[in-house]
C-alpha positions as CSV (number, residue, x, y, z in Angstrom):
1,X,-22.2,-18.7,2.3
2,X,-19.7,-18.2,4.1
3,X,-18.8,-14.9,5.9
4,X,-16.4,-13.3,3.8
5,X,-18.3,-14.5,1.1
6,X,-21.5,-13.0,2.0
7,X,-20.0,-9.4,2.6
8,X,-17.7,-9.7,-0.4
9,X,-19.3,-7.6,-3.3
10,X,-23.2,-7.2,-1.3
11,X,-21.5,-5.5,1.1
12,X,-24.7,-5.8,2.8
13,X,-26.2,-3.1,4.0
14,X,-28.4,-4.6,7.6
15,X,-31.0,-3.0,9.3
16,X,-31.2,-5.1,12.8
17,X,-35.5,-4.5,14.4
18,X,-36.4,-6.6,16.7
19,X,-39.1,-9.3,15.5
20,X,-42.3,-7.7,14.7
21,X,-41.0,-4.5,13.3
22,X,-38.7,-6.8,10.7
23,X,-42.2,-8.6,10.4
24,X,-44.3,-5.4,9.7
25,X,-41.7,-3.8,7.8
26,X,-39.7,-6.0,5.2
27,X,-41.1,-8.3,3.3
28,X,-39.3,-10.6,0.3
29,X,-39.7,-9.8,-3.0
30,X,-41.9,-12.3,-4.8
31,X,-44.0,-13.0,-8.0
32,X,-46.2,-10.7,-7.8
33,X,-43.4,-7.8,-8.1
34,X,-43.8,-8.5,-11.5
35,X,-42.0,-10.1,-14.0
36,X,-39.1,-7.3,-14.6
37,X,-38.6,-7.2,-10.7
38,X,-37.8,-11.0,-10.9
39,X,-35.6,-10.6,-13.8
40,X,-33.7,-8.1,-11.6
41,X,-33.3,-10.4,-8.8
42,X,-32.0,-12.8,-11.4
43,X,-29.4,-10.2,-12.5
44,X,-29.1,-9.7,-8.3
45,X,-27.8,-12.7,-7.4
46,X,-25.8,-14.4,-10.6
47,X,-23.9,-10.4,-10.1
48,X,-23.4,-12.1,-6.8
49,X,-22.6,-15.9,-7.9
50,X,-20.5,-14.3,-9.8
51,X,-18.4,-12.9,-7.5
52,X,-18.4,-15.5,-4.8
53,X,-17.2,-17.6,-7.8
54,X,-14.1,-15.5,-8.4
55,X,-12.9,-15.2,-5.1
56,X,-14.0,-19.0,-3.8
57,X,-14.3,-20.7,-6.8
58,X,-15.6,-24.4,-7.0
59,X,-14.7,-24.4,-3.0
60,X,-18.5,-23.1,-2.2
61,X,-19.6,-25.5,-4.6
62,X,-23.0,-26.3,-2.7
63,X,-24.3,-22.4,-1.8
64,X,-23.0,-21.3,-5.4
65,X,-25.9,-23.6,-7.3
66,X,-28.4,-23.1,-4.5
67,X,-28.5,-19.8,-5.9
68,X,-28.4,-20.5,-9.4
69,X,-31.5,-22.7,-8.5
70,X,-32.8,-20.0,-7.0
71,X,-32.1,-17.3,-9.9
72,X,-33.9,-20.5,-12.8
73,X,-37.1,-20.4,-10.5
74,X,-37.2,-17.2,-10.9
75,X,-36.4,-17.1,-14.6
76,X,-39.2,-19.6,-15.3
77,X,-42.3,-18.2,-17.3
78,X,-40.2,-14.9,-18.2
79,X,-41.0,-14.3,-21.7
80,X,-39.3,-11.3,-22.2
81,X,-36.5,-13.4,-21.9
82,X,-36.7,-16.2,-22.8
83,X,-33.8,-17.6,-23.2
84,X,-32.8,-16.9,-19.3
85,X,-33.9,-20.3,-17.9
86,X,-31.0,-21.9,-19.8
87,X,-28.5,-18.8,-19.5
88,X,-28.3,-19.5,-15.8
89,X,-28.3,-23.7,-16.2
90,X,-25.2,-22.5,-18.3
91,X,-23.8,-21.2,-15.7
92,X,-24.6,-23.9,-13.1
93,X,-22.7,-25.8,-15.6
94,X,-19.5,-24.2,-15.6
95,X,-19.5,-23.8,-11.5
96,X,-20.5,-27.8,-11.1
97,X,-17.0,-28.7,-13.5
98,X,-15.2,-25.7,-12.1
99,X,-15.1,-23.6,-14.6
100,X,-11.6,-20.9,-14.9
101,X,-14.1,-17.9,-13.4
102,X,-12.8,-16.1,-16.4
103,X,-15.8,-18.2,-18.4
104,X,-18.0,-17.7,-15.1
105,X,-17.9,-14.2,-15.7
106,X,-18.1,-13.8,-19.1
107,X,-21.0,-15.9,-19.4
108,X,-23.0,-14.2,-16.3
109,X,-21.9,-10.4,-17.7
110,X,-24.0,-11.3,-20.9
111,X,-26.7,-12.3,-19.1
112,X,-27.2,-9.4,-17.2
113,X,-26.6,-7.2,-20.6
114,X,-29.1,-9.3,-22.3
115,X,-31.5,-8.9,-18.9
116,X,-31.7,-5.5,-18.6
117,X,-32.3,-4.7,-22.6
118,X,-35.2,-7.3,-22.5
119,X,-36.7,-6.5,-19.6
120,X,-35.8,-2.7,-20.2
121,X,-34.2,-2.2,-16.8
122,X,-31.4,0.7,-16.5
123,X,-29.2,0.4,-13.5
124,X,-29.2,4.1,-13.0
125,X,-30.8,7.0,-11.3
126,X,-33.6,8.6,-12.5
127,X,-31.7,11.8,-11.0
128,X,-29.2,13.7,-9.0
129,X,-28.8,11.3,-6.3
130,X,-28.4,13.9,-3.0
131,X,-25.8,13.5,-0.9
132,X,-27.7,14.9,2.2
133,X,-30.4,12.7,1.8
134,X,-28.5,10.2,1.7
135,X,-26.7,10.3,4.8
136,X,-30.2,11.1,6.7
137,X,-31.3,7.8,5.0
138,X,-28.1,5.8,5.9
139,X,-27.9,6.6,9.8
140,X,-31.9,6.5,10.3
141,X,-31.5,2.4,8.4
142,X,-27.6,1.7,8.4
143,X,-25.3,3.2,10.9
144,X,-26.7,1.3,14.0
145,X,-25.0,-1.5,12.5
146,X,-22.2,-0.2,9.8
147,X,-21.5,2.8,12.3
148,X,-21.1,6.6,10.6
149,X,-18.3,5.6,8.7
150,X,-19.0,2.7,7.6
151,X,-16.7,0.3,10.0
152,X,-18.9,-1.5,11.5
153,X,-17.1,-1.3,14.7
154,X,-21.1,-1.4,16.8
155,X,-21.7,-3.0,19.4
156,X,-25.0,-4.0,17.5
157,X,-22.1,-5.2,15.0
158,X,-20.8,-7.1,16.9
159,X,-24.2,-9.3,17.4
160,X,-25.1,-10.1,13.9
161,X,-23.8,-13.6,12.5
162,X,-22.4,-12.8,9.6
163,X,-20.7,-9.7,10.6
164,X,-22.2,-6.6,8.3
165,X,-19.7,-5.2,6.6
166,X,-16.8,-2.8,6.4
167,X,-17.1,-0.5,4.0
168,X,-14.1,0.2,3.3
169,X,-12.5,-3.0,3.7
170,X,-10.4,-2.9,0.6
171,X,-10.7,-6.4,0.1
172,X,-14.1,-6.3,-1.2
173,X,-15.2,-2.2,-1.6
174,X,-13.1,-1.7,-4.7
175,X,-15.6,-4.5,-6.2
176,X,-19.1,-2.4,-5.2
177,X,-21.2,-0.7,-7.1
178,X,-23.2,2.0,-5.6
179,X,-26.4,0.2,-8.4
180,X,-25.1,-3.6,-6.1
181,X,-26.1,-1.8,-3.2
182,X,-29.5,-1.1,-4.3
183,X,-30.4,-3.7,-5.4
184,X,-29.2,-5.4,-2.0
185,X,-31.4,-3.0,-0.6
186,X,-33.9,-4.7,-2.3
187,X,-33.7,-7.9,-2.5
188,X,-32.2,-8.4,1.0
189,X,-28.8,-11.2,1.2
190,X,-30.7,-14.6,2.1
191,X,-28.9,-16.2,5.3
192,X,-27.9,-12.9,6.5
193,X,-29.8,-10.0,8.7
194,X,-30.3,-8.1,5.2
195,X,-33.5,-7.7,3.6
196,X,-34.9,-6.0,1.7
197,X,-35.6,-2.3,2.6
198,X,-39.1,-1.8,1.5
199,X,-39.7,1.5,3.6
200,X,-37.1,2.7,1.0
201,X,-38.5,4.2,-2.4
202,X,-35.8,3.3,-5.9
203,X,-34.6,7.0,-5.7
204,X,-33.6,6.7,-1.6
205,X,-31.9,3.6,-2.6
206,X,-29.6,5.1,-4.7
207,X,-29.1,8.1,-2.4
208,X,-27.8,5.5,0.1
209,X,-25.9,3.8,-2.4
210,X,-24.0,6.8,-2.9
211,X,-23.1,7.8,-0.5
212,X,-21.8,4.8,0.8
213,X,-19.3,4.0,-1.6
214,X,-18.1,7.6,-0.6
215,X,-18.0,6.5,2.4
216,X,-14.1,4.9,1.9
217,X,-13.2,7.6,-0.4
218,X,-11.6,10.0,2.5
219,X,-9.0,11.8,1.8
220,X,-7.0,14.6,-0.9
221,X,-9.6,15.8,-3.8
222,X,-7.8,16.1,-7.3
223,X,-9.1,19.8,-8.7
224,X,-9.3,18.3,-11.9
225,X,-11.6,15.7,-12.7
226,X,-13.1,13.8,-15.7
227,X,-17.3,14.2,-16.5
228,X,-18.4,11.2,-15.7
229,X,-22.1,11.2,-14.5
230,X,-23.8,9.8,-12.5
231,X,-26.0,7.6,-14.5
232,X,-22.1,6.3,-15.5
233,X,-21.2,6.4,-11.9
234,X,-23.8,4.2,-10.7
235,X,-22.9,0.7,-12.8
236,X,-19.0,0.5,-11.5
237,X,-17.1,-0.7,-9.2
238,X,-14.5,1.1,-7.9
239,X,-12.1,-1.0,-9.9
240,X,-13.5,-0.9,-12.5
241,X,-13.6,2.4,-12.5
242,X,-9.5,2.8,-12.1
243,X,-9.1,0.7,-14.8
244,X,-10.9,3.4,-17.1
245,X,-9.6,5.9,-15.7
246,X,-6.0,4.8,-16.4
247,X,-7.1,4.7,-19.9
248,X,-8.1,8.0,-20.3
249,X,-4.1,8.7,-19.1
250,X,-4.7,9.3,-15.4
251,X,-2.6,7.6,-13.7
252,X,-0.5,7.1,-10.5
253,X,-0.7,9.3,-7.5
254,X,-3.3,11.4,-9.1
255,X,-5.9,8.1,-9.7
256,X,-7.1,8.1,-6.3
257,X,-7.6,11.4,-5.7
258,X,-9.2,11.8,-9.1
259,X,-11.1,8.3,-7.6
260,X,-12.0,10.4,-4.0
261,X,-13.5,13.3,-6.3
262,X,-15.8,11.6,-7.8
263,X,-17.2,9.6,-5.4
264,X,-17.8,12.7,-2.5
265,X,-18.2,15.2,-4.8
266,X,-19.2,15.0,-8.7
267,X,-21.7,11.8,-8.3
268,X,-23.6,14.5,-6.3
269,X,-23.3,17.7,-8.3
270,X,-25.6,18.7,-11.0
271,X,-24.8,18.4,-15.1
272,X,-22.1,20.5,-16.4
273,X,-22.0,22.6,-20.0
274,X,-18.5,21.7,-20.8
275,X,-18.8,20.6,-24.5
276,X,-17.6,17.1,-23.5
277,X,-19.2,16.7,-20.4
278,X,-23.1,18.0,-22.7
279,X,-21.3,15.0,-25.0
280,X,-20.9,12.7,-22.2
281,X,-25.0,13.2,-21.3
282,X,-25.6,12.5,-24.9
283,X,-24.3,9.1,-25.0
284,X,-25.7,7.8,-21.1
285,X,-28.8,9.1,-23.3
286,X,-28.4,6.8,-25.8
287,X,-27.3,4.6,-24.6
288,X,-30.4,4.6,-21.4
289,X,-32.4,5.5,-25.1
290,X,-31.1,1.5,-26.4
291,X,-32.0,-0.1,-23.5
292,X,-36.1,1.0,-22.8
293,X,-35.9,-0.3,-26.8
294,X,-36.0,3.0,-28.2
295,X,-33.9,3.2,-31.3
296,X,-34.3,6.0,-33.7
297,X,-34.1,8.5,-30.5
298,X,-30.7,7.0,-29.7
299,X,-29.8,8.1,-32.9
300,X,-30.7,11.1,-32.7
301,X,-28.9,12.0,-29.8
302,X,-26.1,11.0,-31.1
303,X,-26.1,13.0,-33.8
304,X,-27.4,16.0,-31.3
305,X,-23.5,15.1,-29.3
306,X,-21.1,17.0,-32.0
307,X,-19.9,20.1,-30.3
308,X,-17.3,17.6,-28.0
309,X,-15.5,17.1,-31.2
310,X,-15.0,20.7,-32.8
311,X,-14.2,22.1,-28.8
312,X,-11.5,19.4,-29.1
313,X,-10.0,20.1,-33.1
314,X,-9.4,23.3,-31.7
315,X,-6.3,21.6,-29.2
316,X,-6.3,18.6,-31.4
317,X,-7.2,17.2,-35.0
318,X,-6.2,13.8,-35.2
319,X,-8.1,13.6,-31.3
320,X,-11.3,15.3,-33.3
321,X,-10.8,13.5,-36.0
322,X,-10.7,9.7,-33.4
323,X,-13.8,11.3,-31.8
324,X,-16.0,11.8,-35.9
325,X,-14.8,8.8,-36.4
326,X,-16.8,6.7,-32.8
327,X,-19.2,8.6,-33.1
328,X,-19.9,8.1,-37.1
329,X,-19.1,4.9,-36.7
330,X,-21.5,4.7,-33.4
331,X,-24.7,6.5,-35.6
332,X,-24.0,3.8,-38.5
333,X,-24.6,1.0,-35.9
334,X,-28.0,2.7,-34.9
335,X,-29.4,3.2,-38.5
336,X,-28.4,-0.9,-39.3
337,X,-29.7,-3.9,-37.1
338,X,-27.1,-4.6,-34.5
339,X,-28.6,-6.1,-32.2
340,X,-28.2,-3.9,-28.7
341,X,-25.4,-5.2,-26.6
342,X,-23.0,-5.1,-30.1
343,X,-24.2,-1.2,-29.9
344,X,-24.2,-0.7,-26.0
345,X,-20.0,-1.8,-26.2
346,X,-19.4,1.0,-29.1
347,X,-20.5,3.3,-26.4
348,X,-19.0,2.6,-24.1
349,X,-16.2,2.4,-26.5
350,X,-16.8,5.9,-27.5
351,X,-17.1,7.1,-23.7
352,X,-14.0,5.7,-22.9
353,X,-12.2,8.3,-26.0
354,X,-14.2,11.1,-24.2
355,X,-12.2,10.1,-21.4
356,X,-9.1,10.4,-23.3
357,X,-9.7,13.3,-25.0
358,X,-10.6,15.6,-22.1
359,X,-7.8,14.9,-20.1
360,X,-5.4,15.2,-22.9
361,X,-7.1,18.2,-24.2
362,X,-7.9,19.9,-21.0
363,X,-11.8,20.5,-22.8
364,X,-14.4,20.5,-19.5
365,X,-12.1,19.6,-16.7
366,X,-13.8,20.8,-14.2
367,X,-12.8,22.3,-11.1
368,X,-14.1,21.4,-7.8
369,X,-16.4,23.3,-5.5
370,X,-15.5,21.5,-2.6
371,X,-17.4,23.6,-0.4
372,X,-21.3,22.9,-0.2
373,X,-20.8,18.8,0.1
374,X,-17.8,18.3,2.2
375,X,-20.6,18.5,4.9
376,X,-21.7,15.6,4.2
377,X,-19.2,13.3,5.4
378,X,-17.8,12.2,8.3
379,X,-14.8,13.6,9.6
380,X,-12.7,10.6,10.3
381,X,-10.3,10.0,7.9
382,X,-10.6,6.3,5.7
383,X,-8.3,5.0,8.0
384,X,-7.4,5.8,11.5
385,X,-4.7,8.6,12.3
386,X,-2.9,7.5,15.7
387,X,-4.9,8.1,18.1
388,X,-2.5,7.1,21.4
389,X,1.4,6.4,21.8
390,X,0.9,3.0,23.1
391,X,4.0,1.2,20.9
392,X,4.5,-3.0,19.8
393,X,6.4,-3.2,23.0
394,X,3.5,-2.2,25.1
395,X,-0.5,-2.7,25.7
396,X,-1.9,-2.4,22.2
397,X,-4.9,0.8,21.9
398,X,-8.3,-0.7,23.2
399,X,-11.7,0.4,22.5
400,X,-13.4,3.0,24.4
401,X,-16.7,1.9,23.5
402,X,-18.5,-0.9,26.2
403,X,-18.5,-4.4,25.8
404,X,-14.8,-4.2,23.3
405,X,-12.0,-5.4,24.8
406,X,-8.2,-4.6,24.1
407,X,-6.5,-7.6,22.1
408,X,-3.3,-10.0,22.6
409,X,-0.3,-7.7,23.1
410,X,2.0,-7.8,19.6
411,X,5.3,-7.4,19.6
412,X,8.2,-6.3,16.1
413,X,9.9,-9.4,14.8
414,X,13.8,-9.4,14.8
415,X,14.5,-7.8,11.2
416,X,10.9,-7.3,10.2
417,X,8.9,-3.3,10.1
418,X,8.6,-1.4,13.6
419,X,5.3,-0.2,14.7
420,X,2.8,0.7,16.8
421,X,-0.5,-0.7,17.4
422,X,-3.4,2.4,17.1
423,X,-6.0,1.0,17.5
424,X,-6.9,-2.6,19.0
425,X,-10.5,-3.7,19.4
426,X,-11.8,-7.8,20.2
427,X,-15.4,-7.3,19.4
428,X,-18.1,-8.9,22.7
429,X,-17.9,-12.7,22.2
430,X,-14.2,-13.4,20.6
431,X,-16.5,-12.1,17.1
432,X,-14.0,-10.5,15.4
433,X,-10.6,-8.6,16.4
434,X,-9.2,-5.2,14.5
435,X,-6.0,-3.9,14.6
436,X,-4.2,-1.3,13.3
437,X,-0.3,-1.0,13.5
438,X,1.4,2.3,12.0
439,X,4.6,1.6,10.3
440,X,7.3,3.7,12.0
441,X,10.0,4.3,9.9
442,X,9.4,7.6,7.0
443,X,10.4,6.1,3.9
444,X,7.3,3.5,2.0
445,X,8.1,0.0,3.2
446,X,7.9,-2.6,0.3
447,X,5.2,-5.1,-0.4
448,X,7.6,-7.9,1.0
449,X,8.3,-6.1,4.6
450,X,4.6,-5.4,5.0
451,X,3.3,-9.1,3.7
452,X,5.8,-10.6,6.6
453,X,4.4,-7.9,9.0
454,X,0.4,-9.0,8.5
455,X,1.8,-12.4,8.5
456,X,3.8,-12.4,11.8
457,X,0.6,-10.4,13.4
458,X,-1.3,-13.0,12.7
459,X,0.7,-15.6,13.9
460,X,1.4,-13.9,16.9
461,X,-3.3,-13.5,17.2
462,X,-2.8,-17.6,17.2
463,X,-0.6,-17.8,20.0
464,X,-2.0,-15.5,22.0
465,X,-5.5,-17.2,20.5
466,X,-4.9,-20.2,21.6
467,X,-7.9,-22.5,20.9
468,X,-10.2,-19.2,21.1
469,X,-8.9,-17.7,17.6
470,X,-11.3,-14.9,17.0
471,X,-14.3,-15.6,14.4
472,X,-13.3,-12.5,12.0
473,X,-8.9,-11.0,12.2
474,X,-8.6,-7.8,10.0
475,X,-5.3,-6.5,10.7
476,X,-4.1,-3.6,9.0
477,X,-0.9,-2.1,7.9
478,X,-0.7,2.0,7.8
479,X,1.5,4.6,7.3
480,X,2.7,6.6,10.4
481,X,0.5,9.4,9.6
482,X,-2.1,7.1,9.3
483,X,-2.1,8.3,5.6
484,X,-1.5,5.8,3.9
485,X,-2.8,2.0,3.8
486,X,0.3,-0.3,3.3
487,X,-2.2,-3.5,2.9
488,X,-5.1,-5.6,5.1
489,X,-5.1,-9.0,5.9
490,X,-8.4,-10.7,7.0
491,X,-9.1,-14.3,8.0
492,X,-11.5,-16.3,8.6
493,X,-11.5,-18.8,11.7
494,X,-14.9,-20.8,10.2
495,X,-14.1,-21.7,7.1
496,X,-11.5,-24.9,7.2
497,X,-8.3,-26.1,10.1
498,X,-6.7,-23.4,9.0
499,X,-9.4,-20.7,8.7
500,X,-9.8,-18.8,5.0
501,X,-7.0,-16.2,4.6
502,X,-6.5,-12.8,2.4
503,X,-4.2,-10.5,2.5
504,X,-4.1,-8.0,0.1
505,X,-1.4,-5.3,-0.3
506,X,-2.6,-1.9,-1.9
507,X,1.4,-0.6,-1.6
508,X,2.1,-0.1,-5.8
509,X,4.2,-2.8,-7.6
510,X,8.0,-2.7,-7.3
511,X,8.6,-2.3,-11.3
512,X,11.5,-4.8,-11.0
513,X,8.9,-6.8,-9.5
514,X,6.1,-5.9,-12.3
515,X,7.8,-6.9,-14.8
516,X,8.5,-10.4,-12.9
517,X,4.9,-11.0,-12.1
518,X,4.7,-9.9,-15.8
519,X,6.3,-12.1,-17.1
520,X,6.0,-15.1,-14.8
521,X,1.7,-13.6,-15.9
522,X,2.5,-14.9,-19.5
523,X,4.9,-18.2,-19.1
524,X,1.3,-20.2,-19.9
525,X,0.9,-19.2,-23.6
526,X,4.4,-17.4,-23.9
527,X,7.2,-19.8,-22.8
528,X,10.5,-18.8,-21.4
529,X,8.8,-14.8,-21.8
530,X,11.2,-12.6,-19.3
531,X,11.1,-9.1,-18.2
532,X,13.0,-6.8,-16.5
533,X,13.1,-3.4,-15.6
534,X,15.8,-1.1,-17.3
535,X,16.4,1.4,-14.4
536,X,17.8,4.2,-16.5
537,X,15.4,4.4,-19.0
538,X,12.3,3.7,-16.5
539,X,11.2,0.9,-18.6
540,X,9.9,-2.9,-19.0
541,X,11.7,-4.7,-21.7
542,X,9.9,-8.0,-22.8
543,X,11.9,-10.7,-24.7
544,X,9.5,-13.3,-25.7
545,X,10.3,-16.0,-28.0
546,X,8.5,-16.7,-31.3
547,X,7.4,-20.0,-32.5
548,X,8.6,-20.4,-35.6
549,X,7.9,-19.2,-38.3
550,X,8.5,-21.4,-41.6
551,X,9.5,-21.0,-45.1
552,X,5.8,-21.6,-46.0
553,X,4.5,-18.3,-44.9
554,X,5.2,-16.9,-48.1
555,X,6.3,-13.1,-48.0
556,X,7.8,-10.9,-45.8
557,X,4.8,-9.1,-44.8
558,X,3.7,-12.9,-43.8
559,X,6.4,-13.1,-41.6
560,X,6.0,-9.8,-39.8
561,X,2.5,-9.8,-39.4
562,X,2.7,-13.5,-37.3
563,X,5.3,-12.7,-35.4
564,X,3.2,-8.8,-34.4
565,X,0.3,-11.5,-33.3
566,X,2.3,-12.9,-30.6
567,X,4.0,-10.0,-29.6
568,X,0.9,-7.3,-29.4
569,X,-1.3,-8.8,-27.1
570,X,1.5,-8.7,-24.7
571,X,0.6,-4.7,-24.7
572,X,-3.1,-4.9,-23.9
573,X,-2.0,-6.6,-20.9
574,X,0.1,-4.0,-20.1
575,X,-2.0,-1.2,-20.1
576,X,-2.6,-0.6,-17.5
577,X,0.4,-1.4,-15.4
578,X,-0.1,-1.0,-11.4
579,X,2.9,1.3,-11.8
580,X,4.0,4.8,-12.4
581,X,6.7,2.7,-15.5
582,X,4.6,2.8,-18.6
583,X,7.5,2.2,-20.7
584,X,7.6,-1.3,-22.2
585,X,9.6,-2.7,-24.7
586,X,8.7,-6.1,-26.0
587,X,11.6,-8.1,-28.4
588,X,10.6,-11.0,-30.3
589,X,13.1,-13.7,-30.3
590,X,13.0,-16.4,-33.2
591,X,16.2,-18.2,-33.4
592,X,18.1,-16.6,-31.3
593,X,18.1,-13.3,-33.4
594,X,15.2,-10.0,-32.5
595,X,13.2,-10.3,-35.3
596,X,11.4,-7.5,-34.6
597,X,10.7,-5.0,-31.5
598,X,8.7,-2.6,-30.4
599,X,8.7,0.5,-28.3
600,X,6.0,2.1,-26.6
601,X,6.8,5.3,-24.5
602,X,3.4,5.9,-22.5
603,X,0.3,5.1,-21.8
604,X,-0.6,8.3,-24.5
605,X,1.3,6.6,-27.6
606,X,-0.4,3.3,-26.5
607,X,-3.4,5.0,-27.6
608,X,-2.5,6.3,-30.5
609,X,-2.9,3.5,-31.9
610,X,-6.0,2.4,-31.5
611,X,-6.0,-0.6,-30.3
612,X,-9.0,-0.9,-28.1
613,X,-11.3,-1.0,-31.9
614,X,-9.1,-4.1,-33.0
615,X,-10.3,-5.7,-29.9
616,X,-13.9,-4.9,-31.1
617,X,-13.6,-5.8,-34.0
618,X,-11.8,-9.0,-34.1
619,X,-14.8,-10.0,-31.4
620,X,-17.2,-9.1,-33.4
621,X,-15.5,-11.3,-36.1
622,X,-15.2,-14.0,-33.7
623,X,-11.5,-13.9,-34.5
624,X,-9.3,-14.8,-31.2
625,X,-6.3,-12.8,-30.3
626,X,-4.6,-15.0,-28.5
627,X,-1.3,-15.7,-29.9
628,X,-1.9,-19.4,-29.2
629,X,-5.5,-19.5,-30.7
630,X,-6.6,-21.6,-33.2
631,X,-7.4,-19.1,-36.9
632,X,-7.7,-20.2,-40.2
633,X,-5.2,-18.4,-42.8
634,X,-7.7,-16.3,-43.8
635,X,-8.1,-14.9,-39.5
636,X,-4.6,-15.1,-39.3
637,X,-4.4,-13.3,-42.7
638,X,-6.9,-10.1,-41.0
639,X,-5.5,-10.6,-37.7
640,X,-2.0,-9.3,-39.1
641,X,-2.8,-6.3,-41.2
642,X,-5.0,-5.7,-38.1
643,X,-1.9,-5.0,-36.2
644,X,0.3,-3.5,-39.3
645,X,-1.4,-1.2,-39.9
646,X,-1.6,-0.2,-35.3
647,X,2.3,-0.7,-35.6
648,X,2.4,2.4,-38.8
649,X,0.7,4.4,-36.5
650,X,3.7,4.4,-34.0
651,X,6.3,8.2,-33.5
652,X,9.1,6.7,-36.1
653,X,11.9,4.7,-35.4
654,X,9.7,2.6,-32.6
655,X,9.2,-0.3,-34.7
656,X,12.5,-2.0,-35.7
657,X,12.5,-5.2,-38.3
658,X,15.3,-7.6,-38.5
659,X,15.9,-8.2,-42.5
660,X,16.2,-11.3,-41.5
661,X,13.2,-12.4,-40.8
662,X,11.0,-10.0,-42.9
663,X,12.7,-11.6,-46.2
664,X,11.5,-15.1,-45.4
């Protein structure tokens, strides 16, 4: 396994002791640990495989297949999950034929969910995490390698192969959940210095894991945040949490501050008693009951979660009605023989609706009392502020620790961004180079400028290094004050002739750039589609060529429904956008004429159509929603009706139909 792949998802918590103390303190979990432990170990391996495959594809086929083989060995004889071995074999077959990463992810996700349900494994803490205890354990077992701020910039880290994870590194930090950290602690990572830490108990692991996730969230915290429970936060990555927050209407500059508050504050606070917070806890208790196989208990807590509906009704009657319908549907499912996976999906959808209601109505969005927890975190910010006055034209700032040295001198390229080098550190043994470039200009640069800056710096490093390129090179670009990350470049020189290069740009997409990317991503399903940014109206406008509707489609309703089938899925991909622009106008063009035009003003308008339940219902019915997917005539009619009902919920004038099209 490559060094980058080893640390991408699990962000290994390497504990380096003497050989004797390692043998005494740690032991690899074996079959004697019980069937549930083996099943969870399989889930751990599958999650690791999924993350590596998503990043590296089949380029590491041998390592991925070896991982699948180990998972298959552990799955043998697990009577509560009798089909797990076959499922693991299916994953191996997908890797063998270089299947799309989305296909591998879907299969792994279903297997992991089945493991949790079949073996009654709840991937969440039993008690509220203790940040001070987590910090104490982290400093005792992890800081010698990962550093007090999680940056893995210690002398001991420089001696390890592969290098310990930098938890503040955005390339893999956003793909890490607290649960991932607990399984890394429990099972270790084969082929790395990370051995199972058997001296830590279950709650110890959770305390450390939540503390680790907080390390990468220095910065301003939002004053009001949704009432996510520690159980919910335990199971999601920052990427997933960001998507959930945006779906609740929290975007733009509020998004990172809300993430900071959730990871550093709310994860460690006791339960809140506002109506929606209580309802969230009850729903999460219902989820836990489903996982442990207690369906009656799940029904009891769902039926008792009614206080949120009445509280929301005082602010938004229509939204309260949606909550009532969601809870009623969930209760009906729990009374039926619906499979656990379907019930868990609906619980997740209902939690999302609660998040939206909480944000939209301000019912139960508590403020932060940051004083008690603030002292638990290192003082250093997530991105180092300037620590020296050396410029790009002068020598870089060396590391202060003994044994470390300065990296190569870097200069601004002609016509490129001017910068100051505020951190320039070569680890001992030419192992790793860490560089931080502070961009001088006050205005935010473009993504293209930052990309050019990072690649120019890498070219200078290559030229200076000659044949002794550092094994790992990390170059970060930040704002002049050091507080805003612009981009990050990572090169693993061991991987192939040119090394394995990854560039992450953290600057939000320019609206026009986003529109271009949005259209390009759909060109396969809708050839000839185009998207532009309308600056005056501050919205993205998309033109989509419709396939020939044909006279055999019958009534005007059928023709309109068919057009909606081709246009509506674009909305699922537009929200959440990667910019603060939330307005979109979609125009389906038939024979050169605008057959159907849909205008959605913002995220709240989109959610007013209840779009996500459509996907849920279609998935349950086995009806694909992709515009070019094969469907039976009956499925076509069902899907068209769903979209027509959704569009009817938009404000008057949002949908415009061409008369000629509606008449065919």
